[in-house]
N, C-alpha and C positions, 0 to 999 in steps of 0.2 A: 467362535473362532476365541480362540486367546493370543492377547498381543505383548511379548516384554517389553519393562522399557529399559533398558540396561544402560543413557545416559541419564543422568541426577540430571542434566541442565531441560530436555523435555520435560520430564520429569517434573521439575517444578515449575514450567510453564504451564503444567496440564493445572500441577493442584492448582495454582494460581488464578485459571478457568473457573476452575472448581468455589470455590469461594465465590471467585469473583460472579459468575449466575448465576451462584445459591442451588446446584449443583450434583446432587448427593453420590454421583458418579462418571467417572467421564465416558461411561454411557448415556448416557443424560447427555451430552454437552454436545460427543461429538459429534453429533448429528446434524446440531446446529453450527460446531467451525467446519465442518462440509456441506455444508449450503451456501455459507460465504463467501466457502472458499470459490466453488458451482458459481456464481453468482459475481463476484467479480475477476472470472475468467471470462464467462460471457459478453460482461460490458469489457474487455478486451477486443475480444472478440467482433464485437459487433459495432466496436468506432476503432479499431487497429487503423486503417485505412485513419481518418481521421486523424489523429495519432500520428501518424511518420509524413502524415501533409505538415503537420504542422512542427514537426521535429527538422523538416525539409527545407521549411519557411524559418525559423529561427538559425538555425546550418548558416543559410544563403545569405539573412540579415547580420552572421559574420561575416562570415568571406567578401562584405561589404564596408565592414566596418561598419559597423547599424548597433554595434554590441552597446551595454552597457556600460560603461567602465569598475575597471575591478574594484577601486577606494567607494563609489557612487552605489556602490549590487545594493547594500543593506539597511540604505537608506528608500531605493525607489523599492525595495522586495516588504518595506513596513509598509508602504502607501498600498500597494496593495493588499494586503491583508487587514490596511485601516478599512477596503472600500468593499467590501462580499457582509 
């Protein structure tokens, strides 16, 4: 199968992947990219209910005015990031 790429931005992204992985060709890098995408798709499918429950919980909290005020959000996110 031959694939022609007519999008310069996409070609640049592929070239960047080639350099980052040390691959000699798109044929070498493409299986890794597909595998990564398939893993992400599986994870999302396996965790869909949990993700949706967390989103619903967050929306419910916002509906009850339990959200973090916008002017405090950056500090809160920075604090959360430092805890991980």
